[in-house]
PASEBA-1860 file (N, C-alpha, C; in nm, 3 decimals):
! residues 235
1> MKLNYAVC> 10.651/9.868/9.564/10.688/9.756/9.661/10.725/9.632/9.648 ~ 10.772/9.568/9.694/10.831/9.470/9.681/10.734/9.319/9.674 ~ 10.638/9.274/9.565/10.568/9.154/9.667/10.618/9.018/9.691 ~ 10.647/8.969/9.778/10.650/8.895/9.798/10.539/8.700/9.822 ~ 10.543/8.692/9.667/10.387/8.569/9.707/10.447/8.462/9.611 ~ 10.376/8.327/9.663/10.334/8.200/9.604/10.250/8.109/9.591 ~ 10.233/8.077/9.440/10.092/8.025/9.381/10.133/7.903/9.453 ~ 10.027/7.766/9.497/10.028/7.613/9.474/9.916/7.603/9.399
9> DDDAAALE> 9.912/7.532/9.372/9.838/7.479/9.260/9.837/7.339/9.185 ~ 9.821/7.260/9.178/9.789/7.096/9.170/9.778/7.079/8.993 ~ 9.699/7.260/8.940/9.620/7.257/8.816/9.777/7.352/8.773 ~ 9.863/7.202/8.663/9.977/7.282/8.567/9.954/7.465/8.481 ~ 9.784/7.469/8.366/9.744/7.580/8.350/9.701/7.684/8.476 ~ 9.639/7.632/8.550/9.618/7.740/8.675/9.737/7.783/8.712 ~ 9.831/7.690/8.775/9.956/7.780/8.826/9.986/7.866/8.737 ~ 10.014/7.861/8.601/10.086/7.962/8.535/9.996/8.072/8.514
17> ALSQGVDR> 9.885/8.018/8.476/9.725/8.130/8.499/9.797/8.234/8.557 ~ 9.844/8.176/8.720/9.810/8.285/8.816/9.891/8.367/8.840 ~ 10.103/8.287/8.789/10.115/8.362/8.873/10.170/8.453/8.720 ~ 10.062/8.422/8.627/10.191/8.526/8.521/10.062/8.621/8.518 ~ 9.919/8.597/8.648/9.819/8.776/8.630/9.820/8.854/8.782 ~ 9.975/8.775/8.829/9.995/8.822/8.924/10.147/8.944/8.901 ~ 10.235/8.878/8.856/10.332/8.934/8.764/10.259/9.065/8.675 ~ 10.205/9.028/8.591/10.134/9.173/8.493/10.051/9.280/8.556
25> WAAEQGHI> 9.966/9.223/8.658/9.869/9.309/8.822/10.034/9.405/8.851 ~ 10.089/9.359/8.942/10.286/9.339/8.965/10.376/9.509/8.891 ~ 10.346/9.447/8.794/10.407/9.495/8.691/10.345/9.681/8.657 ~ 10.245/9.565/8.579/10.116/9.762/8.623/10.102/9.868/8.687 ~ 10.084/9.827/8.815/10.158/9.875/8.911/10.242/9.969/8.993 ~ 10.311/9.949/8.937/10.534/9.960/8.978/10.502/9.896/9.109 ~ 10.471/9.771/9.126/10.528/9.677/9.186/10.605/9.580/9.133 ~ 10.689/9.501/9.305/10.855/9.452/9.140/10.829/9.279/9.236
33> PCGRTFPS> 10.681/9.159/9.149/10.690/9.110/9.121/10.796/8.971/9.152 ~ 10.807/8.881/9.359/10.916/8.762/9.326/10.784/8.662/9.403 ~ 10.783/8.595/9.291/10.752/8.487/9.302/10.729/8.368/9.306 ~ 10.706/8.256/9.351/10.733/8.123/9.333/10.554/8.003/9.303 ~ 10.665/7.920/9.189/10.419/7.821/9.210/10.529/7.715/9.242 ~ 10.421/7.620/9.362/10.470/7.531/9.376/10.320/7.420/9.329 ~ 10.348/7.294/9.273/10.277/7.192/9.229/10.241/7.116/9.329 ~ 10.197/7.149/9.438/10.199/7.115/9.518/10.147/7.136/9.703
41> AEAFLFAY> 10.071/7.118/9.854/10.105/7.149/9.898/10.205/7.119/10.024 ~ 10.309/6.969/9.958/10.409/6.926/10.001/10.543/7.027/9.890 ~ 10.516/7.009/9.791/10.600/7.136/9.789/10.651/7.251/9.778 ~ 10.521/7.257/9.854/10.562/7.414/9.915/10.611/7.396/10.095 ~ 10.576/7.306/10.125/10.690/7.264/10.289/10.750/7.266/10.268 ~ 10.805/7.204/10.176/10.948/7.166/10.159/11.078/7.265/10.143 ~ 11.049/7.395/10.058/11.082/7.460/9.998/11.032/7.596/10.164 ~ 10.910/7.595/10.247/10.923/7.725/10.316/10.988/7.668/10.418
49> QENNGYDL> 11.069/7.528/10.397/11.151/7.562/10.542/11.269/7.661/10.555 ~ 11.323/7.683/10.420/11.353/7.780/10.400/11.398/7.882/10.332 ~ 11.268/7.927/10.312/11.245/8.083/10.264/11.039/8.080/10.299 ~ 11.018/8.154/10.438/10.937/8.164/10.462/10.828/8.312/10.413 ~ 10.897/8.422/10.336/10.895/8.578/10.350/10.783/8.618/10.275 ~ 10.643/8.529/10.245/10.597/8.562/10.168/10.524/8.622/10.217 ~ 10.426/8.766/10.139/10.388/8.872/10.187/10.214/8.770/10.155 ~ 10.224/8.768/10.049/10.066/8.677/10.018/10.092/8.496/9.968
57> LLLDVEMQ> 10.010/8.465/10.007/9.999/8.278/9.929/9.893/8.238/9.867 ~ 9.820/8.240/9.776/9.798/8.150/9.699/9.753/8.073/9.642 ~ 9.643/7.965/9.752/9.622/7.792/9.741/9.538/7.772/9.671 ~ 9.564/7.725/9.615/9.428/7.571/9.561/9.338/7.543/9.679 ~ 9.235/7.556/9.726/9.172/7.447/9.829/9.182/7.294/9.828 ~ 9.135/7.280/9.684/9.132/7.114/9.676/9.284/7.047/9.582 ~ 9.350/7.002/9.634/9.440/6.993/9.597/9.453/6.823/9.658 ~ 9.562/6.718/9.618/9.611/6.625/9.669/9.660/6.573/9.746
65> ALSGIDLA> 9.626/6.488/9.813/9.607/6.477/9.988/9.659/6.569/10.075 ~ 9.707/6.680/10.086/9.710/6.796/10.153/9.646/6.864/10.076 ~ 9.527/6.941/10.157/9.406/7.070/10.057/9.493/7.198/10.145 ~ 9.482/7.294/10.025/9.535/7.505/10.140/9.462/7.470/10.237 ~ 9.332/7.424/10.272/9.297/7.505/10.363/9.380/7.388/10.487 ~ 9.396/7.235/10.435/9.471/7.174/10.600/9.620/7.334/10.581 ~ 9.667/7.344/10.488/9.831/7.442/10.449/9.800/7.524/10.495 ~ 9.744/7.538/10.483/9.701/7.722/10.538/9.699/7.689/10.706
73> KRLRRDGF> 9.629/7.592/10.713/9.577/7.588/10.864/9.714/7.602/10.985 ~ 9.813/7.486/10.902/9.942/7.466/10.974/9.988/7.609/10.944 ~ 10.007/7.688/10.888/10.085/7.771/10.854/10.051/7.870/10.946 ~ 9.945/7.853/10.990/9.925/7.998/11.058/9.962/7.944/11.187 ~ 9.942/7.806/11.224/10.000/7.764/11.357/10.153/7.770/11.387 ~ 10.228/7.763/11.247/10.354/7.784/11.302/10.418/7.936/11.259 ~ 10.285/8.068/11.290/10.351/8.170/11.266/10.256/8.299/11.139 ~ 10.232/8.213/11.043/10.246/8.257/10.901/10.127/8.399/10.913
81> GGEIVFIT> 10.180/8.547/10.879/10.096/8.623/10.910/10.084/8.750/10.795 ~ 10.057/8.675/10.704/10.061/8.718/10.549/9.945/8.703/10.579 ~ 9.914/8.791/10.411/9.738/8.729/10.352/9.800/8.611/10.267 ~ 9.611/8.486/10.265/9.596/8.400/10.194/9.468/8.438/10.141 ~ 9.468/8.412/9.973/9.385/8.378/9.896/9.364/8.282/9.838 ~ 9.237/8.204/9.897/9.176/8.074/9.785/9.171/8.064/9.673 ~ 9.181/7.901/9.563/9.182/7.888/9.473/9.078/7.787/9.547 ~ 8.909/7.844/9.434/8.811/7.706/9.463/8.732/7.676/9.341
89> SHFEFAGE> 8.672/7.526/9.339/8.535/7.542/9.256/8.455/7.514/9.249 ~ 8.483/7.515/9.415/8.304/7.467/9.523/8.316/7.594/9.577 ~ 8.197/7.659/9.639/8.156/7.798/9.755/8.098/7.729/9.879 ~ 8.131/7.575/9.903/8.132/7.527/10.005/8.217/7.482/10.146 ~ 8.342/7.506/10.091/8.474/7.575/10.083/8.488/7.717/10.203 ~ 8.383/7.802/10.173/8.453/7.956/10.197/8.402/7.966/10.422 ~ 8.300/7.913/10.502/8.330/7.889/10.586/8.487/7.945/10.638 ~ 8.534/7.814/10.635/8.634/7.756/10.686/8.776/7.878/10.634
97> GYEVDALH> 8.743/7.932/10.575/8.893/8.027/10.532/8.817/8.113/10.665 ~ 8.705/8.174/10.811/8.759/8.218/10.853/8.834/8.168/10.939 ~ 8.894/8.048/10.990/8.906/8.001/11.069/9.140/8.043/11.024 ~ 9.174/8.061/10.887/9.252/8.117/10.907/9.267/8.211/10.838 ~ 9.134/8.395/10.870/9.147/8.436/10.856/9.228/8.494/10.681 ~ 9.149/8.433/10.575/9.134/8.429/10.441/9.129/8.601/10.442 ~ 9.185/8.603/10.299/9.147/8.756/10.284/9.023/8.777/10.172 ~ 9.070/8.602/10.098/8.950/8.632/9.970/8.930/8.507/9.953
105> YLTKPLSM> 8.809/8.432/9.889/8.823/8.333/9.760/8.779/8.379/9.627 ~ 8.876/8.292/9.532/8.895/8.330/9.396/8.813/8.142/9.323 ~ 8.730/8.193/9.228/8.702/8.039/9.230/8.731/8.066/9.024 ~ 8.700/7.929/8.986/8.727/7.876/8.900/8.645/7.858/8.810 ~ 8.629/7.921/8.688/8.732/7.923/8.553/8.837/8.125/8.653 ~ 8.934/8.120/8.610/8.965/8.271/8.741/8.962/8.402/8.619 ~ 8.935/8.453/8.698/8.887/8.608/8.590/9.025/8.667/8.702 ~ 9.078/8.718/8.565/9.156/8.825/8.567/9.151/8.989/8.591
113> EKLYTVLE> 8.982/8.973/8.620/8.955/9.116/8.623/8.979/9.084/8.811 ~ 8.877/8.967/8.875/8.866/8.941/9.030/8.981/8.920/9.068 ~ 9.095/8.887/9.010/9.209/8.858/9.048/9.247/8.994/9.073 ~ 9.271/9.062/8.993/9.309/9.238/8.998/9.291/9.334/9.088 ~ 9.180/9.268/9.157/9.066/9.361/9.272/9.140/9.329/9.435 ~ 9.113/9.191/9.407/9.183/9.085/9.509/9.306/9.130/9.585 ~ 9.417/9.138/9.480/9.523/9.211/9.442/9.558/9.335/9.507 ~ 9.455/9.434/9.421/9.504/9.541/9.511/9.459/9.566/9.681
121> KAVARISA> 9.327/9.425/9.716/9.297/9.467/9.868/9.447/9.394/9.933 ~ 9.509/9.341/9.865/9.566/9.253/9.987/9.650/9.314/9.975 ~ 9.781/9.388/9.878/9.860/9.511/9.850/9.796/9.610/9.985 ~ 9.717/9.674/9.921/9.677/9.806/10.093/9.678/9.753/10.221 ~ 9.624/9.572/10.221/9.683/9.516/10.311/9.764/9.497/10.403 ~ 9.942/9.456/10.320/9.966/9.489/10.366/10.101/9.583/10.343 ~ 10.078/9.685/10.293/10.091/9.826/10.306/10.104/9.947/10.410 ~ 9.967/9.947/10.459/9.902/9.987/10.554/9.986/9.915/10.719
129> EPPSVAVN> 10.026/9.824/10.753/10.068/9.735/10.822/10.182/9.804/10.865 ~ 10.209/9.796/10.978/10.375/9.805/11.000/10.463/9.698/11.011 ~ 10.589/9.658/11.001/10.633/9.546/10.935/10.631/9.405/11.052 ~ 10.594/9.307/11.061/10.547/9.223/11.159/10.601/9.047/11.138 ~ 10.632/9.042/11.202/10.631/8.832/11.242/10.543/8.763/11.322 ~ 10.404/8.666/11.285/10.419/8.613/11.371/10.537/8.515/11.451 ~ 10.474/8.504/11.550/10.595/8.392/11.668/10.511/8.292/11.750 ~ 10.560/8.190/11.740/10.454/8.089/11.852/10.539/8.149/11.948
137> VTGEGSTV> 10.522/8.117/12.069/10.546/8.169/12.179/10.554/7.980/12.254 ~ 10.604/7.991/12.282/10.742/7.841/12.430/10.697/7.881/12.512 ~ 10.571/7.702/12.517/10.449/7.691/12.621/10.343/7.771/12.663 ~ 10.376/7.857/12.582/10.133/7.915/12.628/10.103/7.901/12.515 ~ 10.155/7.775/12.351/10.047/7.831/12.320/9.982/7.833/12.248 ~ 10.015/7.975/12.263/9.955/8.085/12.132/10.060/8.115/12.079 ~ 10.046/8.216/11.940/10.039/8.286/11.894/10.128/8.477/11.871 ~ 10.167/8.512/11.920/10.242/8.663/11.891/10.255/8.767/11.804
145> KLYTSEIL> 10.209/8.857/11.781/10.252/8.956/11.623/10.369/9.042/11.690 ~ 10.476/9.022/11.655/10.514/9.140/11.701/10.623/9.275/11.579 ~ 10.559/9.426/11.573/10.650/9.459/11.559/10.769/9.459/11.496 ~ 10.840/9.437/11.359/10.957/9.459/11.391/11.065/9.562/11.418 ~ 10.980/9.658/11.467/11.013/9.804/11.479/11.044/9.764/11.651 ~ 11.025/9.684/11.709/11.055/9.645/11.856/11.119/9.581/11.893 ~ 11.117/9.525/11.793/11.273/9.453/11.844/11.394/9.475/11.818 ~ 11.443/9.481/11.938/11.531/9.477/11.995/11.749/9.408/11.877
153> YAESFRHD> 11.687/9.226/11.958/11.735/9.133/11.930/11.709/9.019/11.925 ~ 11.800/8.931/11.846/11.675/8.776/11.935/11.843/8.684/11.968 ~ 11.841/8.635/12.078/11.948/8.518/12.088/11.898/8.316/12.062 ~ 11.982/8.298/12.047/12.001/8.221/11.996/11.997/8.103/12.145 ~ 11.938/8.036/12.219/12.063/8.015/12.299/11.925/7.816/12.352 ~ 12.065/7.724/12.301/12.032/7.548/12.283/11.893/7.574/12.189 ~ 11.791/7.512/12.195/11.729/7.487/12.088/11.660/7.562/12.107 ~ 11.601/7.696/12.228/11.524/7.773/12.197/11.598/7.911/12.162
161> LVIHTEKG> 11.551/8.014/12.118/11.563/8.146/12.053/11.456/8.258/12.144 ~ 11.516/8.327/12.239/11.432/8.501/12.283/11.507/8.567/12.207 ~ 11.345/8.617/12.192/11.339/8.790/12.119/11.299/8.841/12.247 ~ 11.338/8.950/12.261/11.410/9.135/12.358/11.365/9.191/12.218 ~ 11.262/9.236/12.284/11.190/9.364/12.240/11.167/9.481/12.341 ~ 11.142/9.587/12.279/11.119/9.717/12.382/11.022/9.712/12.562 ~ 10.868/9.573/12.441/10.720/9.501/12.538/10.807/9.407/12.638 ~ 10.949/9.356/12.572/10.953/9.218/12.673/11.034/9.084/12.569
169> DYTTKEGI> 11.012/8.996/12.658/11.103/8.897/12.613/10.981/8.790/12.559 ~ 11.072/8.710/12.433/10.968/8.621/12.417/11.071/8.486/12.342 ~ 10.982/8.362/12.389/11.079/8.214/12.336/11.069/8.140/12.225 ~ 11.023/8.093/12.169/11.042/8.037/12.086/11.086/7.896/12.006 ~ 11.080/7.794/11.992/11.185/7.702/11.938/11.167/7.711/11.783 ~ 11.147/7.838/11.715/11.248/7.865/11.544/11.351/7.906/11.603 ~ 11.447/7.828/11.466/11.594/7.802/11.428/11.598/7.982/11.385 ~ 11.728/8.014/11.421/11.756/8.184/11.436/11.727/8.229/11.294
177> AAFESRVG> 11.819/8.123/11.164/11.785/8.167/11.008/11.678/8.173/11.013 ~ 11.634/8.065/11.070/11.515/8.086/10.940/11.388/8.209/11.054 ~ 11.460/8.264/11.099/11.342/8.357/11.219/11.455/8.513/11.126 ~ 11.581/8.518/11.076/11.654/8.616/10.997/11.590/8.640/10.872 ~ 11.558/8.516/10.808/11.496/8.580/10.673/11.337/8.583/10.691 ~ 11.325/8.556/10.829/11.167/8.680/10.809/11.133/8.847/10.837 ~ 11.205/8.811/10.888/11.258/9.015/10.986/11.284/9.140/10.906 ~ 11.348/9.087/10.752/11.457/9.176/10.709/11.542/9.264/10.698
185> EDFYRIHR> 11.541/9.311/10.546/11.703/9.362/10.576/11.728/9.473/10.657 ~ 11.667/9.567/10.792/11.715/9.604/10.898/11.804/9.534/11.020 ~ 11.809/9.382/11.005/11.857/9.241/11.109/11.954/9.202/11.017 ~ 12.113/9.212/11.160/12.218/9.126/11.035/12.274/9.070/11.203 ~ 12.303/8.971/11.122/12.357/8.793/11.197/12.516/8.850/11.231 ~ 12.471/8.953/11.356/12.690/8.960/11.403/12.725/8.869/11.447 ~ 12.697/8.717/11.471/12.731/8.616/11.539/12.669/8.510/11.579 ~ 12.645/8.373/11.532/12.638/8.291/11.550/12.476/8.294/11.547
193> SYLVSLPK> 12.519/8.278/11.698/12.318/8.316/11.804/12.353/8.419/11.826 ~ 12.405/8.551/11.784/12.322/8.656/11.825/12.252/8.776/11.706 ~ 12.085/8.764/11.666/12.020/8.846/11.544/12.045/9.035/11.601 ~ 12.070/9.125/11.553/12.041/9.252/11.577/11.975/9.289/11.502 ~ 11.880/9.425/11.498/11.815/9.523/11.457/11.930/9.648/11.446 ~ 11.968/9.680/11.293/12.057/9.786/11.311/12.004/9.875/11.331 ~ 11.833/9.938/11.278/11.805/10.107/11.385/11.870/10.125/11.517 ~ 11.860/10.041/11.632/11.874/10.029/11.767/12.037/10.009/11.784
201> VVRISRTE> 12.136/10.053/11.692/12.264/10.018/11.759/12.324/10.142/11.754 ~ 12.367/10.191/11.845/12.428/10.295/11.866/12.631/10.306/11.883 ~ 12.650/10.163/11.826/12.773/10.184/11.903/12.872/10.045/11.760 ~ 12.941/10.044/11.751/12.971/9.913/11.678/13.169/9.952/11.733 ~ 13.256/9.792/11.772/13.373/9.808/11.827/13.381/9.651/11.773 ~ 13.509/9.691/11.752/13.561/9.547/11.683/13.561/9.414/11.770 ~ 13.477/9.392/11.916/13.507/9.236/11.995/13.282/9.307/12.007 ~ 13.252/9.428/12.033/13.099/9.455/12.070/13.019/9.550/12.016
209> VTLKDGTK> 12.905/9.541/11.935/12.800/9.606/11.946/12.713/9.619/12.035 ~ 12.687/9.825/12.110/12.592/9.887/12.188/12.502/9.849/12.145 ~ 12.358/9.884/12.174/12.206/9.889/12.173/12.204/10.046/12.232 ~ 12.089/10.126/12.190/12.007/10.209/12.267/12.002/10.198/12.364 ~ 11.996/10.040/12.507/11.917/10.051/12.566/12.075/10.024/12.659 ~ 12.141/10.000/12.562/12.306/9.993/12.722/12.320/9.851/12.698 ~ 12.224/9.728/12.603/12.309/9.628/12.532/12.394/9.598/12.495 ~ 12.522/9.543/12.532/12.597/9.483/12.451/12.640/9.440/12.428
217> LPLARGKY> 12.659/9.371/12.273/12.656/9.207/12.198/12.774/9.140/12.184 ~ 12.829/9.047/12.186/12.891/9.041/12.134/12.966/9.046/11.985 ~ 13.053/9.039/11.835/13.011/9.084/11.744/13.203/8.931/11.697 ~ 13.138/8.877/11.598/13.230/8.756/11.629/13.310/8.847/11.507 ~ 13.444/8.785/11.540/13.580/8.776/11.425/13.531/8.833/11.331 ~ 13.613/8.889/11.310/13.576/8.985/11.091/13.449/8.951/11.045 ~ 13.382/9.042/11.182/13.232/9.072/11.147/13.220/9.247/11.135 ~ 13.370/9.360/11.165/13.293/9.408/11.205/13.268/9.497/11.051
225> DDVNRAFI> 13.406/9.472/10.922/13.389/9.587/10.843/13.257/9.537/10.801 ~ 13.165/9.423/10.801/13.045/9.371/10.679/12.933/9.451/10.767 ~ 12.952/9.420/10.949/12.793/9.454/11.049/12.849/9.633/10.999 ~ 12.938/9.731/10.964/12.970/9.851/10.920/12.919/9.860/10.843 ~ 12.899/9.827/10.710/12.854/9.891/10.540/12.688/9.839/10.651 ~ 12.665/9.724/10.682/12.515/9.751/10.672/12.455/9.838/10.769 ~ 12.524/9.830/10.858/12.428/9.966/10.943/12.452/10.081/10.872 ~ 12.511/10.185/10.790/12.500/10.222/10.690/12.448/10.236/10.551
233> ACM> 12.422/10.167/10.517/12.271/10.096/10.474/12.183/10.153/10.488 ~ 12.162/10.088/10.591/12.031/10.089/10.687/11.946/10.241/10.717 ~ 12.042/10.416/10.728/12.018/10.462/10.767/11.976/10.584/10.730
END
């Protein structure tokens, strides 16, 4: 599997050791590591606006300005559903991890053996559950987990994004481009306002795409050949 992960630590040596440890373990287990490193929580948040498709985050607790705990709380509020592992020198922070459903705490100095054990647990949890995305529902103040296999399409409408699923519709303030980056390769942007689940498509014409439930969505001019290739690739 492809392991998308990020490490955030203001200690350069620890940052490098963690990243190298994850890459080494992933390669040994036959996974494809795809990781990024960040020297601060603020640097991570800046990049997260463009890429939020991480499966695993390793966060130093005691960073300057914004701590790893505060970063995790903010990410959970924003709908992040991946695994979180905290890196710390002090056990007293452990209780706060329950608030953000942290997978584990690793203590400094870092033990590669313990890191590998936690990585095994993280990948087991990531692999066991069907792909999903966490969505903040507008007006309800709640976060719901949507399995991508249940999503039909997403529709951008003014400042809202309406996610149409087999079980109902959900409205969120997330942009369509950001949502697209989180749902995976089975989804295709057929129009600036529409993101469709390719496994739900039954027919593609020059002007529209028809879904299994009979929904017809507009296909942007010049997209016909590209969406056909994407459709065939996902079969």
